[in-house]
C-alpha positions as CSV (number, residue, x, y, z in Angstrom):
1,M,-60.4,-26.3,-37.8
2,S,-57.6,-26.4,-35.3
3,Q,-57.9,-24.1,-32.3
4,S,-54.6,-22.6,-31.0
5,T,-54.1,-22.9,-27.3
6,T,-52.0,-20.6,-25.2
7,A,-50.2,-22.0,-22.2
8,A,-51.4,-20.5,-19.0
9,P,-48.9,-18.6,-17.0
10,D,-47.2,-20.5,-14.2
11,Y,-47.9,-18.8,-10.9
12,R,-46.1,-21.3,-8.8
13,T,-42.6,-19.9,-9.3
14,P,-42.3,-16.4,-7.7
15,R,-40.8,-13.7,-9.8
16,Q,-37.3,-12.8,-8.7
17,F,-36.6,-9.1,-8.5
18,I,-33.0,-9.8,-7.3
19,D,-30.8,-12.4,-9.0
20,V,-29.3,-13.9,-5.9
21,R,-27.2,-16.4,-7.8
22,S,-25.6,-13.7,-10.0
23,I,-24.9,-11.5,-7.0
24,S,-23.4,-14.4,-5.1
25,R,-21.2,-15.4,-8.0
26,N,-20.0,-11.8,-8.5
27,I,-19.1,-11.5,-4.8
28,I,-17.2,-14.8,-4.9
29,E,-15.4,-14.1,-8.1
30,R,-14.6,-10.4,-7.8
31,R,-15.0,-9.4,-4.1
32,S,-13.5,-12.4,-2.2
33,W,-10.5,-10.2,-1.5
34,F,-12.7,-7.7,0.3
35,L,-14.3,-10.5,2.4
36,G,-10.7,-11.5,3.3
37,F,-9.9,-7.9,4.2
38,L,-13.0,-7.7,6.4
39,L,-12.0,-10.8,8.2
40,L,-8.5,-9.5,8.8
41,D,-9.9,-6.2,9.9
42,A,-12.1,-7.9,12.5
43,L,-9.1,-9.8,13.9
44,V,-7.1,-6.6,14.2
45,I,-10.0,-4.8,15.9
46,R,-10.3,-7.6,18.3
47,A,-6.6,-7.5,19.1
48,I,-6.7,-3.7,19.6
49,T,-9.7,-3.8,21.9
50,T,-8.5,-6.7,24.0
51,S,-4.8,-5.6,24.6
52,S,-4.0,-2.8,26.9
53,I,-0.7,-2.1,25.0
54,L,-2.5,-1.8,21.7
55,I,-5.2,0.4,23.2
56,E,-2.4,2.7,24.5
57,A,-0.8,2.7,21.0
58,W,-4.1,3.4,19.3
59,N,-4.9,6.3,21.7
60,I,-1.6,7.9,20.9
61,I,-1.6,7.4,17.1
62,W,-5.3,7.9,16.2
63,P,-5.5,11.7,16.9
64,G,-3.0,12.3,14.0
65,I,-5.6,11.2,11.5
66,T,-7.1,14.7,11.5
67,T,-3.8,16.2,10.4
68,T,-3.4,13.5,7.8
69,I,-6.8,14.1,6.2
70,E,-6.3,17.9,6.3
71,L,-2.9,17.6,4.6
72,T,-4.5,15.4,1.9
73,I,-7.6,17.4,1.2
74,I,-5.9,20.9,1.1
75,S,-3.0,19.6,-1.0
76,F,-5.3,17.8,-3.4
77,V,-7.6,20.9,-3.9
78,L,-4.5,23.1,-4.7
79,A,-3.0,20.3,-6.9
80,T,-6.3,20.1,-8.9
81,V,-6.2,23.9,-9.5
82,I,-2.5,23.9,-10.4
83,G,-2.9,20.8,-12.7
84,M,-5.8,22.3,-14.6
85,F,-4.0,25.6,-15.1
86,V,-0.8,23.9,-16.2
87,A,-2.7,21.5,-18.5
88,L,-4.1,24.5,-20.4
89,L,-0.6,26.1,-20.6
90,R,0.7,22.8,-22.0
91,L,-1.9,23.0,-24.8
92,S,-0.9,26.5,-25.7
93,K,0.6,27.2,-29.1
94,N,2.9,29.8,-27.6
95,I,6.4,28.2,-27.6
96,L,7.5,30.0,-24.5
97,I,4.4,29.2,-22.4
98,Y,4.5,25.6,-23.6
99,N,8.2,25.1,-22.7
100,V,7.9,26.8,-19.3
101,A,5.0,24.6,-18.4
102,T,6.7,21.5,-19.7
103,L,9.9,22.3,-17.6
104,Y,7.8,22.5,-14.5
105,V,6.0,19.2,-15.2
106,E,9.2,17.3,-16.0
107,L,11.1,18.7,-13.1
108,F,8.5,17.9,-10.4
109,R,7.7,14.5,-11.9
110,G,11.4,13.6,-12.1
111,L,12.4,14.4,-8.5
112,P,11.5,12.1,-5.6
113,L,8.8,13.6,-3.4
114,L,10.9,13.3,-0.3
115,V,13.7,15.4,-1.9
116,I,11.1,18.0,-2.9
117,I,9.8,18.2,0.7
118,L,13.4,18.7,2.0
119,I,14.2,21.3,-0.6
120,F,11.1,23.3,0.3
121,A,11.6,23.0,4.1
122,F,15.3,23.7,4.3
123,V,16.3,25.6,1.2
124,L,13.4,27.5,-0.4
125,K,11.9,28.6,3.0
126,L,15.2,30.1,4.0
127,A,15.7,31.7,0.6
128,F,12.3,33.2,0.6
129,V,12.7,34.6,4.2
130,N,16.0,36.3,3.1
131,F,14.5,37.7,0.0
132,A,11.4,39.1,1.8
133,A,13.7,40.6,4.5
134,G,15.3,42.8,1.9
135,I,12.0,44.3,0.8
136,P,10.3,45.9,3.9
137,P,6.7,46.1,2.4
138,L,6.8,42.5,1.4
139,D,8.3,41.5,4.7
140,N,5.5,43.2,6.6
141,L,2.9,41.7,4.3
142,V,4.1,38.2,4.8
143,Q,4.3,38.7,8.6
144,R,0.7,39.7,8.6
145,A,-0.2,36.7,6.4
146,V,1.5,34.2,8.7
147,G,-0.1,35.7,11.9
148,V,2.7,37.7,13.5
149,D,1.5,40.0,16.2
150,P,0.7,43.4,14.5
151,S,2.4,45.3,17.3
152,Q,5.7,43.6,16.6
153,I,5.7,43.7,12.8
154,D,7.5,47.1,12.6
155,T,10.2,46.1,14.9
156,T,10.9,42.6,13.7
157,T,11.7,40.8,10.4
158,L,10.4,37.6,9.0
159,S,12.1,34.5,10.2
160,T,11.9,30.8,9.3
161,R,10.1,29.9,12.5
162,N,7.2,32.2,11.4
163,I,6.5,29.9,8.4
164,S,5.2,26.6,9.5
165,D,6.5,23.3,8.2
166,T,2.9,22.3,7.5
167,A,2.6,25.1,5.0
168,M,5.7,24.1,3.2
169,L,4.5,20.5,3.1
170,I,1.2,21.5,1.6
171,L,3.0,23.6,-1.1
172,A,5.4,20.7,-1.9
173,F,2.5,18.2,-2.1
174,A,0.4,20.5,-4.2
175,L,3.1,21.4,-6.7
176,T,4.3,17.8,-7.1
177,Y,0.8,16.3,-7.6
178,G,-0.2,19.3,-9.7
179,A,2.5,18.2,-12.2
180,F,1.0,14.7,-12.3
181,M,-2.6,16.0,-12.4
182,S,-1.7,18.4,-15.3
183,E,-0.9,15.4,-17.5
184,T,-4.2,13.7,-16.4
185,F,-6.2,16.8,-17.4
186,R,-4.2,17.3,-20.6
187,A,-5.1,13.7,-21.7
188,G,-8.7,14.3,-20.8
189,I,-8.9,17.5,-22.8
190,E,-7.2,15.8,-25.8
191,S,-9.7,12.9,-25.6
192,I,-12.5,15.3,-26.6
193,G,-13.1,15.3,-30.3
194,K,-11.9,18.3,-32.2
195,G,-15.3,18.6,-33.9
196,Q,-16.9,19.7,-30.6
197,G,-14.4,22.6,-30.4
198,E,-15.1,23.5,-34.0
199,A,-18.8,23.4,-33.4
200,A,-18.5,25.7,-30.4
201,R,-16.4,28.2,-32.5
202,S,-19.0,28.1,-35.2
203,L,-21.6,29.1,-32.6
204,G,-19.6,32.2,-31.8
205,M,-18.1,31.0,-28.6
206,T,-14.7,32.4,-27.4
207,Y,-11.9,30.0,-26.4
208,I,-12.7,30.5,-22.7
209,Q,-16.4,29.9,-23.2
210,M,-15.6,26.8,-25.3
211,M,-13.4,25.4,-22.5
212,R,-15.8,26.3,-19.7
213,Y,-19.0,25.0,-21.2
214,I,-18.0,22.3,-23.7
215,I,-14.5,20.9,-23.3
216,L,-13.7,20.9,-19.6
217,P,-17.0,19.4,-18.3
218,Q,-16.5,16.4,-20.5
219,A,-12.8,16.2,-19.8
220,V,-13.2,16.3,-16.1
221,R,-15.8,13.6,-16.2
222,N,-13.4,11.4,-18.2
223,V,-10.5,11.8,-15.8
224,L,-12.5,11.5,-12.5
225,P,-11.3,7.9,-11.8
226,A,-7.7,9.0,-12.4
227,M,-8.2,12.0,-10.1
228,A,-9.6,9.7,-7.4
229,N,-6.5,7.4,-7.7
230,N,-4.2,10.4,-7.3
231,F,-6.2,11.3,-4.1
232,V,-5.5,7.8,-2.7
233,L,-1.8,8.1,-3.6
234,L,-1.5,11.5,-2.0
235,L,-3.1,10.2,1.2
236,K,-0.4,7.5,1.4
237,D,2.4,10.0,0.6
238,T,1.4,12.2,3.5
239,S,3.4,9.7,5.6
240,L,6.5,11.6,4.3
241,A,5.4,14.6,6.5
242,S,6.9,12.7,9.4
243,V,10.4,13.8,8.3
244,L,9.4,17.4,9.4
245,A,7.9,16.3,12.7
246,V,4.4,17.2,11.5
247,P,2.1,15.3,14.0
248,E,0.3,13.1,11.5
249,I,-0.3,9.3,12.1
250,S,3.1,8.2,10.7
251,Y,5.0,10.6,12.9
252,L,3.0,9.7,16.0
253,A,3.5,6.0,15.3
254,R,7.2,6.5,15.0
255,Q,7.4,8.5,18.2
256,Y,5.4,5.9,20.1
257,S,7.4,3.0,18.8
258,S,10.8,4.6,19.5
259,N,9.9,5.9,22.9
260,R,8.5,2.6,24.2
261,F,10.4,0.2,22.0
262,R,7.1,-1.3,20.8
263,Y,7.5,-1.3,17.0
264,P,5.1,-4.2,16.3
265,E,2.2,-2.5,18.1
266,G,2.8,1.0,16.7
267,L,3.2,-0.3,13.1
268,L,0.1,-2.6,13.5
269,C,-2.1,0.4,14.4
270,L,-0.6,2.6,11.7
271,S,-1.1,-0.1,9.0
272,F,-4.7,-0.6,10.2
273,I,-5.5,3.1,9.8
274,Y,-3.9,3.4,6.3
275,A,-5.4,0.2,5.0
276,N,-8.9,1.1,6.0
277,L,-8.6,4.6,4.6
278,T,-7.1,3.6,1.3
279,I,-9.3,0.5,0.6
280,I,-12.5,2.4,1.4
281,M,-11.4,5.1,-1.0
282,S,-10.4,2.5,-3.6
283,L,-13.9,1.0,-3.4
284,G,-15.2,4.5,-4.1
285,V,-13.0,4.6,-7.2
286,Y,-14.4,1.3,-8.4
287,W,-17.9,2.5,-7.9
288,L,-17.2,5.7,-9.7
289,E,-15.7,3.9,-12.7
290,A,-18.7,1.5,-12.9
291,R,-21.1,4.4,-12.7
292,L,-19.4,6.4,-15.5
293,Q,-19.3,3.3,-17.7
294,S,-23.0,2.6,-17.2
295,D,-23.8,6.3,-18.0
296,K,-21.7,6.0,-21.2
297,R,-23.6,2.8,-22.2
298,E,-27.0,4.6,-21.6
299,D,-25.8,7.6,-23.7
C-alpha cells in the first residue's frame, strides 16, 4: 500500500509582501518621465538657490502664486455650478430652454478665451455700469456690493473703477469653463442607464429626487477625471489675466523681465512654478483615474 507524501514547506525563502521587481518595472516603464522631471527640477532649484539674479527674480514672481490659485479655485467652483445647471437645461425637452442653453455653450466654446476676457473687461463692464446708472436702486445696490463707502453712495454713481478687473476675469473664466463643463456633465448624465431613472420613477421619486439621489452622484463620479483635467487647464489659462495687469505670476514675470531686461531668468522661474503645479495636479488625476477603475472592478 503506497503512502502519499506531502512536500514540506520551504522556509528558506522569505515571503515577499511587496513585489519589488514589479514595482521597479512599473517605475521604469511608466514613470521614467517623472524621474526625468525630478532631475530637471533639482537642477533648476540648484540654479535658483545659487544665483543672486535668479533669487531676485524668484522673490518678485513667487508672491503672485496666491492670486493665481485664488483665480483658479474661485473660477472652477463657479464653472462647476454653471456647468451642472446648463447640463440639466441641455437635457430639457423644452425647445426654448434647450436652444438657449445650446446657444450659450456654442458661443463660449467658439470664442477664444482671450477675446472673452477683453470683451468682459472693456465692453460688458462699461455697458453694465451705464445700465445700472440709469436705475438708481440698482446703482445703489451694486455700489454697496462692490464696497463703495456708504456715505458716498447717495451722491455718486457707479463707475468702471468700482468694479475690479479680477471680478471680471473670474466671471469670464467661470462662464467659459462652465460651457465646457456642461458638456462633461451632460455626457456623464447620459452615461447612466435609462433603467435606473425608470426604477427611481417606479419608486415614486420626483425628477429632482431622481437626479439628486440616483443620477447625479453616479454621473459626477464618472466625470471626476475630466473635471480634474479642466482644473489643470484652467490653472494654465489664468496666465491670460496678465493682459489686465492682475498681479498673478505671469504678469509679475513679464514686469520683472521687461523692467530689468532679464527674460531668461523671469521665464525660467515662471516655467518652474507652472510645471510643478500642473504636473503635481496631473499625477493626482492619474491616481484618481486608477482609484475609480479599481473601485469599478471591485463592484
